[in-house]
N, CA, C and O atoms as CSV, one atom per row, in Angstrom:
chain,resi,resn,atom,element,x,y,z
A,1,UNK,N,N,161.709,130.085,121.477
A,1,UNK,CA,C,160.419,129.641,121.939
A,1,UNK,C,C,159.564,129.213,120.696
A,1,UNK,O,O,159.445,129.919,119.694
A,2,UNK,N,N,158.992,128.003,120.861
A,2,UNK,CA,C,158.055,127.540,119.790
A,2,UNK,C,C,156.763,128.348,119.849
A,2,UNK,O,O,156.410,128.871,120.906
A,3,UNK,N,N,156.093,128.450,118.787
A,3,UNK,CA,C,154.792,129.174,118.734
A,3,UNK,C,C,153.697,128.099,119.035
A,3,UNK,O,O,153.181,127.434,118.136
A,4,UNK,N,N,153.380,127.973,120.340
A,4,UNK,CA,C,152.436,126.907,120.766
A,4,UNK,C,C,151.065,127.533,121.008
A,4,UNK,O,O,150.960,128.612,121.592
A,5,UNK,N,N,150.054,126.870,120.570
A,5,UNK,CA,C,148.676,127.341,120.659
A,5,UNK,C,C,147.821,126.441,121.530
A,5,UNK,O,O,148.099,125.247,121.639
A,6,UNK,N,N,146.809,126.978,122.140
A,6,UNK,CA,C,145.821,126.240,122.929
A,6,UNK,C,C,144.936,125.501,121.868
A,6,UNK,O,O,144.359,126.103,120.962
A,7,UNK,N,N,144.880,124.219,122.048
A,7,UNK,CA,C,144.072,123.356,121.047
A,7,UNK,C,C,142.608,123.600,121.149
A,7,UNK,O,O,142.046,123.793,122.226
A,8,UNK,N,N,142.002,123.586,119.983
A,8,UNK,CA,C,140.546,123.668,119.907
A,8,UNK,C,C,139.849,122.500,120.479
A,8,UNK,O,O,138.636,122.529,120.683
A,9,UNK,N,N,140.602,121.448,120.751
A,9,UNK,CA,C,140.062,120.204,121.341
A,9,UNK,C,C,140.056,120.228,122.946
A,9,UNK,O,O,139.651,119.277,123.615
A,10,UNK,N,N,140.527,121.360,123.458
A,10,UNK,CA,C,140.657,121.424,124.918
A,10,UNK,C,C,139.340,121.900,125.535
A,10,UNK,O,O,138.646,122.741,124.964
A,11,UNK,N,N,138.998,121.346,126.721
A,11,UNK,CA,C,137.792,121.806,127.467
A,11,UNK,C,C,138.152,121.890,128.910
A,11,UNK,O,O,138.658,120.924,129.480
A,12,UNK,N,N,137.908,123.008,129.515
A,12,UNK,CA,C,138.126,123.219,130.929
A,12,UNK,C,C,136.857,122.977,131.692
A,12,UNK,O,O,135.817,123.536,131.345
A,13,UNK,N,N,136.906,122.165,132.716
A,13,UNK,CA,C,135.674,121.728,133.430
A,13,UNK,C,C,135.904,121.876,134.910
A,13,UNK,O,O,136.928,121.437,135.434
A,14,UNK,N,N,134.951,122.496,135.593
A,14,UNK,CA,C,134.912,122.535,137.043
A,14,UNK,C,C,133.679,121.830,137.454
A,14,UNK,O,O,132.576,122.257,137.115
A,15,UNK,N,N,133.836,120.686,138.228
A,15,UNK,CA,C,132.696,119.905,138.627
A,15,UNK,C,C,131.976,120.604,139.819
A,15,UNK,O,O,132.405,121.609,140.385
A,16,UNK,N,N,130.851,119.958,140.119
A,16,UNK,CA,C,129.988,120.558,141.276
A,16,UNK,C,C,130.786,120.488,142.595
A,16,UNK,O,O,130.559,121.311,143.482
A,17,UNK,N,N,131.708,119.531,142.741
A,17,UNK,CA,C,132.476,119.398,143.966
A,17,UNK,C,C,133.774,120.216,143.876
A,17,UNK,O,O,134.701,120.012,144.661
A,18,UNK,N,N,133.827,121.154,142.901
A,18,UNK,CA,C,134.986,122.008,142.679
A,18,UNK,C,C,136.299,121.303,142.354
A,18,UNK,O,O,137.391,121.757,142.695
A,19,UNK,N,N,136.133,120.177,141.681
A,19,UNK,CA,C,137.346,119.497,141.088
A,19,UNK,C,C,137.549,120.054,139.720
A,19,UNK,O,O,136.578,120.188,138.976
A,20,UNK,N,N,138.766,120.390,139.340
A,20,UNK,CA,C,139.136,120.996,138.087
A,20,UNK,C,C,139.719,119.999,137.118
A,20,UNK,O,O,140.553,119.180,137.503
A,21,UNK,N,N,139.306,120.047,135.883
A,21,UNK,CA,C,139.911,119.158,134.878
A,21,UNK,C,C,140.119,119.915,133.578
A,21,UNK,O,O,139.412,120.866,133.247
A,22,UNK,N,N,141.133,119.439,132.859
A,22,UNK,CA,C,141.272,119.889,131.504
A,22,UNK,C,C,141.115,118.540,130.694
A,22,UNK,O,O,141.772,117.540,130.984
A,23,UNK,N,N,140.243,118.576,129.709
A,23,UNK,CA,C,140.020,117.374,128.827
A,23,UNK,C,C,140.385,117.711,127.415
A,23,UNK,O,O,139.923,118.743,126.929
A,24,UNK,N,N,141.167,116.940,126.713
A,24,UNK,CA,C,141.447,117.127,125.284
A,24,UNK,C,C,140.854,116.015,124.572
A,24,UNK,O,O,141.234,114.858,124.751
A,25,UNK,N,N,139.857,116.365,123.704
A,25,UNK,CA,C,139.092,115.382,123.043
A,25,UNK,C,C,139.867,114.739,121.843
A,25,UNK,O,O,139.466,113.679,121.362
A,26,UNK,N,N,140.886,115.328,121.401
A,26,UNK,CA,C,141.695,114.734,120.325
A,26,UNK,C,C,142.496,113.508,120.926
A,26,UNK,O,O,142.469,112.404,120.381
A,27,UNK,N,N,143.151,113.745,121.987
A,27,UNK,CA,C,144.006,112.720,122.573
A,27,UNK,C,C,143.322,111.914,123.614
A,27,UNK,O,O,143.868,110.909,124.071
A,28,UNK,N,N,142.119,112.318,124.021
A,28,UNK,CA,C,141.355,111.663,125.100
A,28,UNK,C,C,142.106,111.769,126.430
A,28,UNK,O,O,141.987,110.884,127.277
A,29,UNK,N,N,142.883,112.853,126.622
A,29,UNK,CA,C,143.642,113.072,127.795
A,29,UNK,C,C,142.859,113.865,128.824
A,29,UNK,O,O,142.284,114.903,128.495
A,30,UNK,N,N,142.828,113.414,130.021
A,30,UNK,CA,C,142.118,114.061,131.097
A,30,UNK,C,C,143.097,114.408,132.208
A,30,UNK,O,O,143.743,113.537,132.791
A,31,UNK,N,N,143.191,115.729,132.491
A,31,UNK,CA,C,144.169,116.157,133.472
A,31,UNK,C,C,143.379,116.778,134.658
A,31,UNK,O,O,142.576,117.697,134.498
A,32,UNK,N,N,143.658,116.220,135.844
A,32,UNK,CA,C,143.059,116.827,137.074
A,32,UNK,C,C,144.008,117.902,137.538
A,32,UNK,O,O,145.206,117.685,137.718
A,33,UNK,N,N,143.431,119.067,137.724
A,33,UNK,CA,C,144.318,120.321,138.034
A,33,UNK,C,C,143.981,120.949,139.338
A,33,UNK,O,O,142.801,121.125,139.640
A,34,UNK,N,N,144.966,121.300,140.139
A,34,UNK,CA,C,144.720,122.059,141.293
A,34,UNK,C,C,144.403,123.498,140.854
A,34,UNK,O,O,144.454,123.804,139.662
A,35,UNK,N,N,144.078,124.379,141.808
A,35,UNK,CA,C,143.655,125.801,141.495
A,35,UNK,C,C,144.740,126.538,140.680
A,35,UNK,O,O,144.454,127.215,139.693
A,36,UNK,N,N,145.952,126.382,141.120
A,36,UNK,CA,C,147.071,127.107,140.418
A,36,UNK,C,C,147.182,126.656,138.990
A,36,UNK,O,O,147.260,127.490,138.088
A,37,UNK,N,N,147.191,125.321,138.743
A,37,UNK,CA,C,147.333,124.852,137.379
A,37,UNK,C,C,146.069,125.130,136.552
A,37,UNK,O,O,146.167,125.410,135.357
A,38,UNK,N,N,144.929,125.059,137.152
A,38,UNK,CA,C,143.673,125.411,136.404
A,38,UNK,C,C,143.709,126.871,136.037
A,38,UNK,O,O,143.309,127.220,134.927
A,39,UNK,N,N,144.160,127.730,136.900
A,39,UNK,CA,C,144.302,129.134,136.622
A,39,UNK,C,C,145.279,129.416,135.411
A,39,UNK,O,O,145.025,130.261,134.552
A,40,UNK,N,N,146.394,128.653,135.418
A,40,UNK,CA,C,147.320,128.759,134.319
A,40,UNK,C,C,146.654,128.294,133.039
A,40,UNK,O,O,146.810,128.937,132.001
A,41,UNK,N,N,145.903,127.174,133.085
A,41,UNK,CA,C,145.160,126.732,131.888
A,41,UNK,C,C,144.177,127.747,131.383
A,41,UNK,O,O,144.034,127.938,130.175
A,42,UNK,N,N,143.486,128.409,132.311
A,42,UNK,CA,C,142.505,129.455,132.003
A,42,UNK,C,C,143.173,130.672,131.318
A,42,UNK,O,O,142.644,131.241,130.363
A,43,UNK,N,N,144.368,131.045,131.855
A,43,UNK,CA,C,145.122,132.133,131.288
A,43,UNK,C,C,145.560,131.786,129.874
A,43,UNK,O,O,145.483,132.609,128.961
A,44,UNK,N,N,146.008,130.585,129.717
A,44,UNK,CA,C,146.459,130.113,128.363
A,44,UNK,C,C,145.289,130.059,127.456
A,44,UNK,O,O,145.396,130.495,126.310
A,45,UNK,N,N,144.141,129.535,127.905
A,45,UNK,CA,C,142.923,129.440,127.104
A,45,UNK,C,C,142.503,130.845,126.641
A,45,UNK,O,O,142.209,131.022,125.459
A,46,UNK,N,N,142.467,131.832,127.517
A,46,UNK,CA,C,142.101,133.158,127.165
A,46,UNK,C,C,143.035,133.769,126.131
A,46,UNK,O,O,142.576,134.461,125.222
A,47,UNK,N,N,144.331,133.526,126.253
A,47,UNK,CA,C,145.334,134.174,125.395
A,47,UNK,C,C,145.299,133.409,124.018
A,47,UNK,O,O,145.553,134.023,122.982
A,48,UNK,N,N,145.001,132.142,124.008
A,48,UNK,CA,C,144.962,131.402,122.790
A,48,UNK,C,C,146.270,130.769,122.355
A,48,UNK,O,O,146.297,129.834,121.555
A,49,UNK,N,N,147.381,131.312,122.915
A,49,UNK,CA,C,148.683,130.802,122.643
A,49,UNK,C,C,149.538,131.066,123.886
A,49,UNK,O,O,149.238,131.887,124.753
A,50,UNK,N,N,150.669,130.268,123.891
A,50,UNK,CA,C,151.563,130.373,125.036
A,50,UNK,C,C,152.483,131.605,124.878
A,50,UNK,O,O,153.408,131.605,124.065
A,51,UNK,N,N,152.205,132.634,125.665
A,51,UNK,CA,C,153.005,133.823,125.608
A,51,UNK,C,C,154.028,133.890,126.782
A,51,UNK,O,O,154.984,134.665,126.770
A,52,UNK,N,N,153.763,133.037,127.781
A,52,UNK,CA,C,154.558,133.068,128.980
A,52,UNK,C,C,154.946,131.708,129.364
A,52,UNK,O,O,154.157,131.026,130.019
A,53,UNK,N,N,156.148,131.231,128.997
A,53,UNK,CA,C,156.605,129.885,129.197
A,53,UNK,C,C,156.758,129.597,130.690
A,53,UNK,O,O,156.822,128.432,131.082
A,54,UNK,N,N,156.819,130.663,131.556
A,54,UNK,CA,C,157.091,130.437,132.962
A,54,UNK,C,C,155.799,129.872,133.601
A,54,UNK,O,O,155.813,129.475,134.766
A,55,UNK,N,N,154.732,129.836,132.872
A,55,UNK,CA,C,153.419,129.237,133.529
A,55,UNK,C,C,153.601,127.731,133.811
A,55,UNK,O,O,152.926,127.162,134.669
A,56,UNK,N,N,154.534,127.099,133.063
A,56,UNK,CA,C,154.648,125.668,133.165
A,56,UNK,C,C,156.147,125.244,133.225
A,56,UNK,O,O,157.002,125.933,132.669
A,57,UNK,N,N,156.451,124.133,133.889
A,57,UNK,CA,C,157.823,123.621,133.861
A,57,UNK,C,C,158.082,123.043,132.566
A,57,UNK,O,O,157.171,122.841,131.763
A,58,UNK,N,N,159.375,122.749,132.314
A,58,UNK,CA,C,159.764,122.112,131.004
A,58,UNK,C,C,159.102,120.793,130.875
A,58,UNK,O,O,158.634,120.495,129.776
A,59,UNK,N,N,159.007,119.956,131.882
A,59,UNK,CA,C,158.306,118.690,131.866
A,59,UNK,C,C,156.836,118.786,131.583
A,59,UNK,O,O,156.271,117.996,130.826
A,60,UNK,N,N,156.193,119.823,132.238
A,60,UNK,CA,C,154.777,120.054,132.040
A,60,UNK,C,C,154.491,120.496,130.537
A,60,UNK,O,O,153.497,120.095,129.933
A,61,UNK,N,N,155.372,121.294,130.017
A,61,UNK,CA,C,155.228,121.716,128.587
A,61,UNK,C,C,155.332,120.515,127.656
A,61,UNK,O,O,154.563,120.397,126.703
A,62,UNK,N,N,156.274,119.631,127.928
A,62,UNK,CA,C,156.443,118.448,127.068
A,62,UNK,C,C,155.196,117.584,127.167
A,62,UNK,O,O,154.715,117.073,126.156
A,63,UNK,N,N,154.679,117.419,128.345
A,63,UNK,CA,C,153.529,116.593,128.608
A,63,UNK,C,C,152.294,117.256,127.829
A,63,UNK,O,O,151.522,116.551,127.179
A,64,UNK,N,N,152.158,118.529,127.918
A,64,UNK,CA,C,151.017,119.188,127.309
A,64,UNK,C,C,151.135,119.139,125.768
A,64,UNK,O,O,150.118,119.131,125.076
A,65,UNK,N,N,152.313,119.109,125.257
A,65,UNK,CA,C,152.527,118.935,123.807
A,65,UNK,C,C,152.171,117.471,123.451
A,65,UNK,O,O,151.483,117.242,122.456
A,66,UNK,N,N,152.612,116.510,124.219
A,66,UNK,CA,C,152.436,115.103,123.946
A,66,UNK,C,C,150.901,114.788,123.937
A,66,UNK,O,O,150.439,113.987,123.125
A,67,UNK,N,N,150.147,115.415,124.830
A,67,UNK,CA,C,148.675,115.217,124.882
A,67,UNK,C,C,147.899,116.145,123.986
A,67,UNK,O,O,146.671,116.184,124.052
A,68,UNK,N,N,148.600,116.905,123.135
A,68,UNK,CA,C,148.001,117.837,122.169
A,68,UNK,C,C,147.211,118.936,122.820
A,68,UNK,O,O,146.348,119.534,122.178
A,69,UNK,N,N,147.475,119.220,124.066
A,69,UNK,CA,C,146.886,120.393,124.742
A,69,UNK,C,C,147.410,121.656,124.112
A,69,UNK,O,O,146.657,122.588,123.830
A,70,UNK,N,N,148.761,121.678,123.885
A,70,UNK,CA,C,149.419,122.744,123.190
A,70,UNK,C,C,149.912,122.177,121.785
A,70,UNK,O,O,150.572,121.140,121.718
A,71,UNK,N,N,149.573,122.877,120.738
A,71,UNK,CA,C,149.944,122.428,119.399
A,71,UNK,C,C,150.558,123.585,118.624
A,71,UNK,O,O,150.341,124.760,118.918
A,72,UNK,N,N,151.331,123.193,117.624
A,72,UNK,CA,C,151.884,124.245,116.784
A,72,UNK,C,C,150.834,124.601,115.700
A,72,UNK,O,O,150.756,125.736,115.229
A,73,UNK,N,N,150.035,123.580,115.331
A,73,UNK,CA,C,149.003,123.823,114.281
A,73,UNK,C,C,147.877,122.879,114.463
A,73,UNK,O,O,148.019,121.695,114.158
A,74,UNK,N,N,146.745,123.344,114.954
A,74,UNK,CA,C,145.517,122.481,115.145
A,74,UNK,C,C,145.000,121.914,113.816
A,74,UNK,O,O,144.442,120.818,113.769
A,75,UNK,N,N,145.198,122.685,112.738
A,75,UNK,CA,C,144.665,122.254,111.434
A,75,UNK,C,C,145.311,120.902,111.001
A,75,UNK,O,O,144.694,120.087,110.316
A,76,UNK,N,N,146.510,120.720,111.413
A,76,UNK,CA,C,147.177,119.437,111.092
A,76,UNK,C,C,146.431,118.286,111.834
A,76,UNK,O,O,146.227,117.216,111.261
A,77,UNK,N,N,146.049,118.502,113.044
A,77,UNK,CA,C,145.326,117.466,113.771
A,77,UNK,C,C,143.978,117.159,113.098
A,77,UNK,O,O,143.554,116.004,113.073
A,78,UNK,N,N,143.275,118.226,112.531
A,78,UNK,CA,C,142.073,117.952,111.806
A,78,UNK,C,C,142.360,117.126,110.597
A,78,UNK,O,O,141.585,116.219,110.292
A,79,UNK,N,N,143.421,117.383,109.894
A,79,UNK,CA,C,143.717,116.527,108.712
A,79,UNK,C,C,144.055,115.125,109.142
A,79,UNK,O,O,143.664,114.182,108.453
A,80,UNK,N,N,144.749,114.930,110.227
A,80,UNK,CA,C,145.056,113.581,110.719
A,80,UNK,C,C,143.784,112.828,111.059
A,80,UNK,O,O,143.638,111.666,110.679
A,81,UNK,N,N,142.863,113.461,111.765
A,81,UNK,CA,C,141.601,112.881,112.120
A,81,UNK,C,C,140.847,112.466,110.837
A,81,UNK,O,O,140.313,111.359,110.756
A,82,UNK,N,N,140.812,113.353,109.858
A,82,UNK,CA,C,140.137,113.060,108.611
A,82,UNK,C,C,140.758,111.861,107.919
A,82,UNK,O,O,140.042,110.968,107.466
A,83,UNK,N,N,142.051,111.831,107.833
A,83,UNK,CA,C,142.763,110.719,107.242
A,83,UNK,C,C,142.472,109.389,107.918
A,83,UNK,O,O,142.218,108.383,107.257
A,84,UNK,N,N,142.512,109.400,109.247
A,84,UNK,CA,C,142.178,108.177,109.997
A,84,UNK,C,C,140.741,107.755,109.792
A,84,UNK,O,O,140.477,106.557,109.693
A,85,UNK,N,N,139.823,108.655,109.725
A,85,UNK,CA,C,138.457,108.392,109.520
A,85,UNK,C,C,138.220,107.760,108.171
A,85,UNK,O,O,137.474,106.789,108.047
A,86,UNK,N,N,138.887,108.340,107.116
A,86,UNK,CA,C,138.750,107.744,105.741
A,86,UNK,C,C,139.314,106.398,105.704
A,86,UNK,O,O,138.733,105.507,105.084
A,87,UNK,N,N,140.476,106.179,106.364
A,87,UNK,CA,C,141.150,104.875,106.389
A,87,UNK,C,C,140.199,103.823,106.973
A,87,UNK,O,O,140.063,102.730,106.423
A,88,UNK,N,N,139.572,104.143,108.041
A,88,UNK,CA,C,138.570,103.208,108.752
A,88,UNK,C,C,137.398,102.986,107.827
A,88,UNK,O,O,136.914,101.860,107.706
A,89,UNK,N,N,136.923,104.042,107.163
A,89,UNK,CA,C,135.736,103.957,106.300
A,89,UNK,C,C,135.965,102.971,105.132
A,89,UNK,O,O,135.068,102.214,104.762
A,90,UNK,N,N,137.187,102.998,104.562
A,90,UNK,CA,C,137.498,102.186,103.357
A,90,UNK,C,C,138.259,100.934,103.691
A,90,UNK,O,O,138.686,100.217,102.786
A,91,UNK,N,N,138.447,100.638,104.992
A,91,UNK,CA,C,139.231,99.423,105.336
A,91,UNK,C,C,138.407,98.200,105.090
A,91,UNK,O,O,137.190,98.193,105.273
A,92,UNK,N,N,139.088,97.167,104.673
A,92,UNK,CA,C,138.398,95.869,104.437
A,92,UNK,C,C,138.546,95.012,105.696
A,92,UNK,O,O,138.032,93.893,105.732
A,93,UNK,N,N,139.211,95.490,106.692
A,93,UNK,CA,C,139.361,94.719,107.911
A,93,UNK,C,C,138.243,94.905,108.906
A,93,UNK,O,O,138.122,94.148,109.870
A,94,UNK,N,N,137.435,95.901,108.677
A,94,UNK,CA,C,136.364,96.240,109.646
A,94,UNK,C,C,135.059,96.314,108.907
A,94,UNK,O,O,134.998,96.886,107.818
A,95,UNK,N,N,133.997,95.744,109.476
A,95,UNK,CA,C,132.667,95.918,109.001
A,95,UNK,C,C,131.912,96.937,109.866
A,95,UNK,O,O,131.800,96.762,111.080
A,96,UNK,N,N,131.430,97.929,109.280
A,96,UNK,CA,C,130.635,98.965,110.041
A,96,UNK,C,C,129.101,98.624,109.747
A,96,UNK,O,O,128.660,98.526,108.602
A,97,UNK,N,N,128.413,98.472,110.790
A,97,UNK,CA,C,127.008,98.161,110.665
A,97,UNK,C,C,126.169,99.218,111.432
A,97,UNK,O,O,126.381,99.454,112.621
A,98,UNK,N,N,125.215,99.842,110.712
A,98,UNK,CA,C,124.310,100.775,111.317
A,98,UNK,C,C,122.976,100.105,111.461
A,98,UNK,O,O,122.384,99.646,110.484
A,99,UNK,N,N,122.505,100.050,112.687
A,99,UNK,CA,C,121.271,99.366,112.991
A,99,UNK,C,C,120.197,100.475,113.169
A,99,UNK,O,O,120.326,101.338,114.038
A,100,UNK,N,N,119.162,100.433,112.347
A,100,UNK,CA,C,118.046,101.399,112.445
A,100,UNK,C,C,116.772,100.617,112.851
A,100,UNK,O,O,116.091,100.039,112.005
A,101,UNK,N,N,116.471,100.617,114.176
A,101,UNK,CA,C,115.313,99.816,114.577
A,101,UNK,C,C,113.968,100.318,114.048
A,101,UNK,O,O,112.973,99.594,114.087
A,102,UNK,N,N,113.942,101.541,113.562
A,102,UNK,CA,C,112.714,102.132,112.943
A,102,UNK,C,C,113.073,103.065,111.839
A,102,UNK,O,O,114.174,103.615,111.813
A,103,UNK,N,N,112.155,103.255,110.917
A,103,UNK,CA,C,112.303,104.265,109.889
A,103,UNK,C,C,111.594,105.555,110.227
A,103,UNK,O,O,111.468,106.470,109.413
A,104,UNK,N,N,111.149,105.584,111.429
A,104,UNK,CA,C,110.301,106.780,111.881
A,104,UNK,C,C,111.193,107.853,112.520
A,104,UNK,O,O,110.846,108.429,113.551
A,105,UNK,N,N,112.338,108.108,111.895
A,105,UNK,CA,C,113.188,109.148,112.447
A,105,UNK,C,C,112.840,110.519,111.798
A,105,UNK,O,O,112.034,110.583,110.870
A,106,UNK,N,N,113.430,111.549,112.278
A,106,UNK,CA,C,113.112,112.867,111.775
A,106,UNK,C,C,114.218,113.451,110.827
A,106,UNK,O,O,114.174,114.634,110.487
A,107,UNK,N,N,115.184,112.627,110.418
A,107,UNK,CA,C,116.252,113.165,109.546
A,107,UNK,C,C,115.832,113.320,108.093
A,107,UNK,O,O,116.472,114.038,107.325
A,108,UNK,N,N,114.727,112.628,107.715
A,108,UNK,CA,C,114.174,112.705,106.379
A,108,UNK,C,C,115.152,112.466,105.277
A,108,UNK,O,O,115.160,113.180,104.275
A,109,UNK,N,N,116.005,111.438,105.453
A,109,UNK,CA,C,117.005,111.107,104.391
A,109,UNK,C,C,116.237,110.551,103.212
A,109,UNK,O,O,115.257,109.822,103.365
A,110,UNK,N,N,116.703,110.910,102.048
A,110,UNK,CA,C,115.995,110.495,100.845
A,110,UNK,C,C,115.901,108.982,100.719
A,110,UNK,O,O,114.892,108.468,100.237
A,111,UNK,N,N,116.923,108.264,101.140
A,111,UNK,CA,C,116.912,106.818,100.927
A,111,UNK,C,C,115.932,106.168,101.856
A,111,UNK,O,O,115.497,105.055,101.560
A,112,UNK,N,N,115.553,106.763,102.946
A,112,UNK,CA,C,114.588,106.184,103.881
A,112,UNK,C,C,113.163,106.584,103.466
A,112,UNK,O,O,112.225,105.822,103.700
A,113,UNK,N,N,112.986,107.748,102.864
A,113,UNK,CA,C,111.707,108.258,102.659
A,113,UNK,C,C,111.377,108.288,101.124
A,113,UNK,O,O,110.700,109.198,100.646
A,114,UNK,N,N,111.850,107.319,100.419
A,114,UNK,CA,C,111.489,107.255,99.004
A,114,UNK,C,C,110.066,106.790,98.924
A,114,UNK,O,O,109.590,106.064,99.797
A,115,UNK,N,N,109.393,107.197,97.902
A,115,UNK,CA,C,107.936,106.976,97.737
A,115,UNK,C,C,107.559,105.475,97.909
A,115,UNK,O,O,106.582,105.141,98.580
A,116,UNK,N,N,108.343,104.613,97.298
A,116,UNK,CA,C,107.955,103.178,97.293
A,116,UNK,C,C,108.206,102.499,98.610
A,116,UNK,O,O,107.735,101.381,98.815
A,117,UNK,N,N,108.951,103.147,99.541
A,117,UNK,CA,C,109.183,102.476,100.832
A,117,UNK,C,C,107.996,102.706,101.800
A,117,UNK,O,O,107.416,103.792,101.833
A,118,UNK,N,N,107.668,101.724,102.538
A,118,UNK,CA,C,106.631,101.929,103.526
A,118,UNK,C,C,107.301,101.943,104.890
A,118,UNK,O,O,108.326,101.284,105.069
A,119,UNK,N,N,106.769,102.654,105.837
A,119,UNK,CA,C,107.275,102.802,107.126
A,119,UNK,C,C,107.176,101.444,107.822
A,119,UNK,O,O,106.169,100.747,107.697
A,120,UNK,N,N,108.229,101.075,108.557
A,120,UNK,CA,C,108.167,99.791,109.293
A,120,UNK,C,C,109.075,99.998,110.554
A,120,UNK,O,O,109.783,100.991,110.725
A,121,UNK,N,N,108.969,98.940,111.414
A,121,UNK,CA,C,109.772,98.966,112.593
A,121,UNK,C,C,110.346,97.481,112.790
A,121,UNK,O,O,109.739,96.471,112.434
A,122,UNK,N,N,111.512,97.493,113.364
A,122,UNK,CA,C,112.076,96.173,113.734
A,122,UNK,C,C,111.340,95.573,114.895
A,122,UNK,O,O,110.932,96.277,115.818
A,123,UNK,N,N,111.170,94.266,114.851
A,123,UNK,CA,C,110.496,93.617,115.973
A,123,UNK,C,C,111.361,93.693,117.226
A,123,UNK,O,O,112.583,93.818,117.144
A,124,UNK,N,N,110.714,93.616,118.386
A,124,UNK,CA,C,111.447,93.622,119.626
A,124,UNK,C,C,112.413,92.425,119.730
A,124,UNK,O,O,113.513,92.549,120.268
A,125,UNK,N,N,111.989,91.286,119.214
A,125,UNK,CA,C,112.805,90.085,119.252
A,125,UNK,C,C,114.141,90.337,118.449
A,125,UNK,O,O,115.237,90.055,118.933
A,126,UNK,N,N,113.990,90.858,117.257
A,126,UNK,CA,C,115.172,91.130,116.467
A,126,UNK,C,C,116.078,92.151,117.074
A,126,UNK,O,O,117.301,92.026,117.013
A,127,UNK,N,N,115.491,93.160,117.660
A,127,UNK,CA,C,116.286,94.212,118.354
A,127,UNK,C,C,117.077,93.588,119.501
A,127,UNK,O,O,118.277,93.825,119.637
A,128,UNK,N,N,116.386,92.776,120.340
A,128,UNK,CA,C,117.069,92.113,121.485
A,128,UNK,C,C,118.158,91.149,121.039
A,128,UNK,O,O,119.175,91.037,121.724
A,129,UNK,N,N,117.991,90.446,119.918
A,129,UNK,CA,C,119.026,89.556,119.415
A,129,UNK,C,C,120.252,90.341,118.940
A,129,UNK,O,O,121.397,89.943,119.155
A,130,UNK,N,N,119.960,91.499,118.270
A,130,UNK,CA,C,121.066,92.375,117.848
A,130,UNK,C,C,121.895,92.891,119.037
A,130,UNK,O,O,123.126,92.911,119.026
A,131,UNK,N,N,121.155,93.294,120.034
A,131,UNK,CA,C,121.830,93.861,121.282
A,131,UNK,C,C,122.664,92.757,121.972
A,131,UNK,O,O,123.722,93.035,122.538
A,132,UNK,N,N,122.198,91.564,121.920
A,132,UNK,CA,C,122.937,90.451,122.580
A,132,UNK,C,C,124.221,90.078,121.896
A,132,UNK,O,O,125.086,89.423,122.477
A,133,UNK,N,N,124.346,90.519,120.591
A,133,UNK,CA,C,125.552,90.217,119.885
A,133,UNK,C,C,126.788,91.050,120.309
A,133,UNK,O,O,127.926,90.614,120.134
A,134,UNK,N,N,126.552,92.214,120.848
A,134,UNK,CA,C,127.619,93.125,121.211
A,134,UNK,C,C,128.357,92.754,122.510
A,134,UNK,O,O,129.283,93.456,122.916
């Protein structure tokens, strides 16, 4: 038996209409679960690792691994996310543009609040033109 762990990217959700979901934010996988499956997910979540393989069929186990609901090592996923993020950041194929319609935010970043800068705001016209580009 592989040592499989409940991923830190898993979220169990019960909606107001009592529909059950498991969402994995790493793979963006959303699984709708009946009460029995949701109970198995909850048991697995509480344990933190798969101690009882009889909770799931062989096909279900494979699917849960494919969706990163069950992982051998979550830290590897963190490293992969970081690597992908850095690749996008330094890629010459993509331009990342941050639009700040005002400098009146509360983050107090040094580059925005340098003494020589004066507070200003983007005009409504410029903001609307930027929004129309997307």
